[in-house]
C-alpha positions as CSV (number, residue, x, y, z in Angstrom):
1,M,-34.7,-17.8,9.6
2,F,-31.7,-16.3,10.9
3,A,-30.8,-16.7,14.9
4,I,-30.2,-13.7,17.0
5,E,-26.9,-13.9,18.8
6,K,-26.6,-11.0,21.9
7,G,-23.0,-10.3,23.3
8,I,-20.8,-10.3,20.3
9,P,-18.3,-7.9,19.8
10,V,-17.6,-6.2,16.9
11,P,-14.0,-7.0,15.8
12,A,-11.6,-4.2,15.3
13,S,-11.7,-2.4,11.9
14,R,-8.8,-2.4,9.8
15,Q,-7.2,1.0,9.2
16,F,-4.8,1.7,6.8
17,G,-1.3,0.7,7.8
18,T,-1.9,-1.7,10.5
19,A,-1.5,-4.3,8.0
20,T,-0.2,-2.9,4.4
21,K,2.3,-4.7,2.4
22,Y,4.5,-1.9,1.7
23,P,5.7,0.6,4.3
24,F,4.3,4.0,2.7
25,R,3.1,5.4,6.2
26,S,6.7,5.1,7.3
27,M,8.4,6.7,4.8
28,D,9.9,10.1,5.0
29,V,10.6,12.6,2.1
30,G,13.9,11.1,-0.2
31,D,13.1,7.5,1.1
32,S,12.4,4.7,-1.7
33,F,11.8,1.0,-2.0
34,A,11.8,-1.5,-4.2
35,V,9.7,-4.5,-5.3
36,P,10.9,-7.2,-7.7
37,V,8.7,-7.4,-11.0
38,N,9.8,-10.9,-11.9
39,G,8.6,-10.4,-15.7
40,D,5.2,-9.6,-14.6
41,K,3.7,-6.1,-15.7
42,K,0.6,-6.6,-13.6
43,T,3.1,-6.3,-10.4
44,Q,3.9,-2.9,-11.8
45,V,0.5,-1.6,-12.1
46,R,-0.3,-3.1,-8.6
47,V,2.4,-1.6,-6.9
48,A,1.6,2.1,-8.5
49,V,-2.1,2.0,-7.9
50,S,-1.3,0.9,-4.3
51,A,1.2,4.3,-4.3
52,R,-1.4,6.6,-5.9
53,I,-4.3,5.0,-2.7
54,A,-1.7,5.4,-0.2
55,G,-0.8,8.6,-1.3
56,K,-4.6,10.1,-0.7
57,R,-5.1,8.4,2.3
58,V,-2.0,9.5,4.2
59,N,-1.6,12.8,2.5
60,K,1.5,12.4,0.9
61,Q,2.8,12.0,-2.7
62,F,4.6,8.9,-4.3
63,V,6.4,8.5,-7.6
64,T,7.1,4.9,-9.3
65,R,9.8,4.2,-11.9
66,R,10.7,0.7,-13.4
67,S,14.1,0.2,-13.7
68,G,15.5,-3.5,-15.0
69,E,13.4,-6.3,-13.0
70,V,12.2,-4.0,-10.0
71,V,9.7,-0.8,-9.6
72,R,11.2,1.5,-7.2
73,V,8.7,3.7,-5.1
74,W,9.9,7.3,-3.8
75,R,8.1,9.4,-1.2
76,V,8.6,13.1,-2.9
77,A,6.3,15.1,-0.5
């Protein structure tokens, strides 16, 4: 059986932008940031997926490109 407890508050929900790893929400059109790849192809994919999801959530558009050992993300709209 499970014990029923009363008076325990519900924790605040985590909303996008409160604890995000990348600064998508605060970017203006033309801004960019770079993420080191360190020879790991998975990092490039993770950054690109994060940019796509963030774009849908905050109604902005991002583009990612790899250049050498960094993946750069630009806000384009």
